[in-house]
Structures are given as C-alpha cells and as structure tokens.
C-alpha positions in Angstrom: -12.9 -12.0 -14.4 -9.3 -10.4 -14.4 -6.2 -12.3 -15.4 -4.4 -10.5 -12.8 -5.1 -8.2 -9.4 -2.6 -6.6 -8.3 -3.1 -5.1 -4.6 -1.4 -2.7 -2.5 -0.1 -3.3 0.9 -0.9 -1.0 3.3 -4.4 -0.6 4.1 -5.7 -3.0 1.8 -3.9 -6.0 3.1 -2.8 -5.3 6.5 -3.9 -2.2 8.7 -0.5 -0.7 9.1 -1.1 2.3 8.0 -1.8 3.9 10.9 1.3 2.4 12.5 3.4 3.8 9.9 1.9 7.4 10.7 3.2 6.8 14.1 6.5 5.8 13.5 7.3 9.0 11.2 5.5 10.8 13.6 7.6 10.0 16.4 10.9 10.0 14.9 10.2 13.3 13.2 9.5 14.9 16.3 12.7 14.8 17.7 14.1 16.5 14.6 11.6 19.1 15.7 9.0 18.3 12.6 5.6 17.7 14.2 3.7 15.9 11.8 0.0 15.5 12.1 -2.4 13.7 10.7 -3.6 16.3 8.0 -0.2 16.6 6.9 1.2 13.1 6.7 -2.4 12.3 4.2 -1.3 14.9 2.0 2.8 14.3 2.0 2.2 10.4 2.1 -1.3 9.6 0.9 -2.0 11.7 -1.9 1.3 13.2 -3.2 3.9 10.3 -2.5 6.5 12.7 -1.0 7.2 11.9 2.4 8.2 14.2 5.1 11.7 14.0 6.0 12.6 17.0 3.5 10.9 18.9 6.3 14.0 17.8 8.5 16.2 19.2 5.6 14.5 22.2 5.7 15.3 22.7 9.5 19.3 22.3 9.1 19.6 18.8 9.2 22.3 17.1 6.9 21.4 14.2 4.5 23.8 11.8 6.8 21.5 12.7 10.2 18.1 12.7 8.0 19.0 9.4 6.8 19.2 8.6 10.4 16.3 9.6 11.0 15.1 7.2 8.1 16.7 4.1 9.7 14.9 4.9 13.0 11.6 5.5 11.5 11.9 1.8 9.9 12.9 0.3 13.2 10.3 1.7 15.0 8.0 0.8 12.2 9.4 -2.7 12.6 8.9 -2.7 16.2 5.0 -1.3 16.0 4.2 -4.0 13.5 6.2 -6.6 15.4 3.6 -6.5 18.6 0.2 -6.1 16.6 -2.4 -7.8 15.3 -2.3 -6.2 11.6 -3.9 -8.7 9.0 -7.4 -7.0 8.3 -10.3 -9.5 9.3 -11.5 -12.0 6.6 -8.4 -11.0 4.2 -6.7 -14.1 4.5 -9.6 -16.5 3.1 -10.8 -13.6 0.1 -7.0 -13.7 -0.9 -6.9 -17.4 -0.7 -10.2 -17.9 -2.6 -9.6 -15.2 -5.5 -5.7 -17.1 -5.5 -7.7 -19.9 -7.6 -9.0 -17.4 -9.9 -6.7 -14.9 -10.9 -3.1 -14.4 -10.5 -2.6 -12.0 -7.5 0.7 -9.7 -7.1 1.7 -6.8 -4.5 2.7 -3.6 -5.9 3.5 -1.0 -2.6 5.9 1.4 -1.8 7.0 -0.2 1.0 10.8 -0.7 1.8 11.9 -4.6 1.9 12.5 -4.6 5.3 9.7 -3.4 6.9 7.3 -5.4 4.1 8.6 -8.3 5.1 8.6 -7.8 9.2 4.7 -6.7 8.3 4.1 -10.5 6.5 5.9 -12.4 8.9 3.0 -13.6 10.4 0.4 -13.3 7.5 0.8 -16.1 5.8 -0.9 -14.5 2.8 2.4 -14.3 0.3 1.9 -17.7 -0.3 -1.2 -16.8 -2.4 1.0 -14.1 -4.5 3.1 -14.9 -7.8 4.7 -11.4 -7.7 6.0 -8.9 -5.3 7.4 -5.5 -5.7 8.3 -3.1 -3.5 10.2 0.0 -3.4 13.7 -1.5 -4.0 12.0 -2.6 -7.5 11.7 0.6 -8.8 12.9 4.2 -9.6 10.2 5.8 -8.8 7.2 5.8 -6.4 3.5 6.0 -6.6 2.1 8.1 -7.8 4.1 7.5 -10.5 2.3 4.7 -12.5 6.2 2.7 -13.1 5.7 0.2 -9.8 2.4 -0.7 -12.1 3.6 -0.6 -15.2 6.7 -3.1 -14.1 4.3 -5.3 -12.5 2.2 -5.7 -15.9 5.7 -6.4 -17.6 6.9 -9.1 -15.1 3.2 -10.9 -15.4 2.7 -10.4 -18.7 -0.4 -9.2 -18.5 -1.7 -6.6 -20.7 -3.6 -3.5 -18.7 -7.3 -4.3 -19.9 -6.6 -8.0 -18.3 -5.6 -6.6 -14.8 -7.3 -4.7 -11.8 -6.1 -2.7 -9.1 -7.0 -2.9 -5.3 -5.9 0.4 -3.7 -6.6 2.6 -1.0 -5.0 6.1 -1.7 -5.4 9.0 -3.6 -1.3 7.9 -4.9 -2.3 5.1 -5.7 -5.4 5.4 -7.4 -3.2 7.7 -9.4 -0.5 5.7 -10.4 -3.1 2.9 -11.5 -5.2 5.0 -13.6 -1.4 6.8 -15.5 -0.6 2.8 -15.8 -4.4 2.5 -17.8 -5.7 0.0 -15.3 -8.5 -0.2 -14.0 -8.5 0.6 -10.1 -11.4 -0.2 -6.9 -10.5 1.8 -4.1 -10.9 0.5 -0.6 -11.0 3.4 1.6 -9.1 2.9 5.0 -9.3 4.5 8.1 -6.6 7.6 7.0 -7.7 7.6 3.6 -11.7 8.5 4.0 -11.4 12.0 2.9 -9.6 11.6 -0.3 -10.7 12.1 -4.0 -11.6 9.0 -5.2 -13.5 10.7 -7.9 -11.4 8.8 -10.9 -12.0 5.2 -9.2 -14.1 2.5 -11.2 -15.4 1.4 -7.9 -15.2 2.8 -4.5 -15.9 0.3 -2.4 -16.4 -0.6 1.7 -14.2 -3.5 1.9 -12.3 -6.3 0.2 -15.2 -8.7 0.9 -16.9 -6.3 -1.5 -14.8 -6.5 -4.1 -14.2 -10.3 -3.8 -18.2 -10.9 -4.2 -18.0 -8.5 -7.6 -15.0 -10.7 -8.9 -16.6 -14.1 -7.7 -19.9 -14.0 -6.5 -21.8 -13.1 -3.4 -20.5 -16.1 -1.9 -17.0 -15.1 -2.0 -17.0 -14.2 1.5 -17.1 -18.2 2.6 -16.0 -21.3 1.3 
C-alpha cells in the first residue's frame, strides 16, 4: 500500500473536463477563435498551454486576454454550479481510501473554480492537502506540482501514487519520479499513456488494486 495517493481533479474525481472545454470554446469564440475538441485535447490536456495565446495572435491586448480568461472562469463556474459533476461511486471509494492512505489533490485548476466545483461534492474533507494553480509557478506537465505535494506531505516519491486522466498529468508525475495510474476520461481516451504504470477503466478498479476486490463496497 502506498503511503500517499495524489489525485488529479478534473476527470478523476469530478466530471468537469467537458464543461471546461465548453467554457473555453464559448468564450474564445467571442474573440474569433474556434476551439474544437481536437485542439482542446492537444493544447490543454497534452501540452498544458491553454488556448488564449490564439487570441493574442489575433491582435487582442493583454488586458483583453485577461478579460477573456475572467469571462471563461465565470462561465465555467456557472456550468459546474448547475451540473451533477461528482463521478458515480467516487465519494465512497475516496472515503475508503482515506482510511488507508494520506490523500491529496494536485490540480492545475484556479482556486475559485476548483472551490466552486467542490461546493456540493463533500469530498474535500477526505484530503489532507489540496494544491491548485495558485500554489506553483509552473503547471503540469512540469513536475513542480507533484514535487511540491511530496514536500508538503513529507513523503518520498516511492511511497506515493498518482492517479491521473491526462497525458500532461502523466508526464508531470513521471518527471517527478512517481508511479502513475491513468484513468482515461471521455476527452483523453486517444492519448498516449504508454508511460503509465497502469491504465484502468475507473476509480473502482484502482481502489480494488489498492484495497482488495471488496473495495467498491463497505
């Protein structure tokens, strides 16, 4: 059993990736930038670059781009506030895992949208540590978020496991020297997960490996 389990958030604990795609697509369209699913997967889930540089390339000022980002965040918050985003079964599985290991969330989400996404999930009480984009200088696929999580928890890399759903998250985990299990989400199924230690269908399968075959029930 690992001493610590470090979870990505979007696509692993909550089903929000499609909503974030929608918020980005809608807001960027107002600036004349057409963001399709393939471009979103490449720019956000593989490279971790985002797409607002495309607005800059169309001549928007830095202030205009910041306004677009703020509009994106507002739209995303609206969407998560009106959707049942908790992935089925995750609450009970996280509760069971919290009895056996120290849990952390390591996400590239901004603090306010992250907090709003968990306003109704009840999950955060099970996590000892939460790191958002505000806590690091560099986001995934840079290893900094996972290295910071290890430092904050006081856990060595061989004692920790990462659970991710994206290629950039996998790259960040492996660059930090961590074992990483990937649970592909709807938007990431076509990604390259060859570097993963395991590719699993859902969190129940991960919990079964960690806790035994009865992990999905009390």
